N, C-alpha and C positions, 0 to 999 in steps of 0.2 A: 364321074357320076357318083361314085361311092366315097369321095374324099371326106365327106362330112362325118364319117364314123371311123373309129380306130379298129380296123379289121385285123385283129390278131388271130392267131390260130385257135385259141379257145373260143373266141366270139364266132368265128366261122364254123367251128364244130357244133357249137350250141344252136345256131340258126339252121345249120344243115340237119341236125337231129330233129328239130321242130318240123322242118319241111318233110322229112322222111316219115315222121310220126303221122302227120296229116294225110299223106298219101296212103300209108299203111292202114290207117283207121278208115279211110274212105273205101278202100278195097274190101276190108274186113266187114264193114257195114253193108256193102252191096252183096257180099257172099252170105253173110249170116246176120240178119237184122237183130238188133239188141232189144232187150226187155228191161223194164224198170226193176231196180233192186235196191235194197236198203243196206248200207254199210255203216261205217262210223260217221259219215257225213250226215247232217241233220235232215236231209231230204232224200227221197228216192231219186236215183240217178241212172242215166244210161252210160254206155262207154264214152260217148262224146261229151257228156256233161263232166264226167270224171277227168277226161283229157283236158278240157277247158280249165277246170279248177286246178288240176295238176300243173298245167303250163303257167297259169297265173302265179301259183305258189312258187314254181321254179324261178320265175322272173323276179319275184320279191326276194327270194333267197340270194340270187345273184346281185341284185341292187343293194341289199343290206350288207353283203360281204364287201362290195366295192366301197360302200360308205364307211365301214369300220376297219378296213384293211390297214389304213394308215395308222389308226389308233392301236391296232393289234401289233403292228411293227414297232411302234414306240414303246408299248407296254412290255413286250418281250425282248426289247433291245436288238431287233433285227435290222440289218443294214438296208434291206429292201422290203417292199410290201410282200405279204404272203402270195403264193401263186393263185391265180384265178381258177386253176384246175380244181382246187379244193371246193370252191362253191359250185362248180359245174358238177362234180361227182355228188356233192350233197343234194343239189337240186334234182339230179336224175334219180337218186335213191328216193327222195320225197315223192317224185312223180310216180315211180313204180309202186310205192306204198299206197298212194291215193288211187291208182288204177286198179290195184288188186283188192284192197280192203275198203276203199271208200264207198 
């Protein structure tokens, strides 16, 4: 059923993190409804809006890293592509920044 995708450990951790965030945000919203607030994003957002924007940003960071990892390996003379964990950590940091300050 899941043969169409390369399920590596980083991919599984990434998608598991997204699922846990969605469950956590649902419980948090039920316990404490959110209010609109203005951060560095150009619109007033709720927690759910910031999560959505953060998840989209995280996906783009991971896709960009996959797209340039071969070029980075060639540029720096590496034998293999850089670890996908780098983009996972970068995307989670970006997500936290958007959730807290966005």
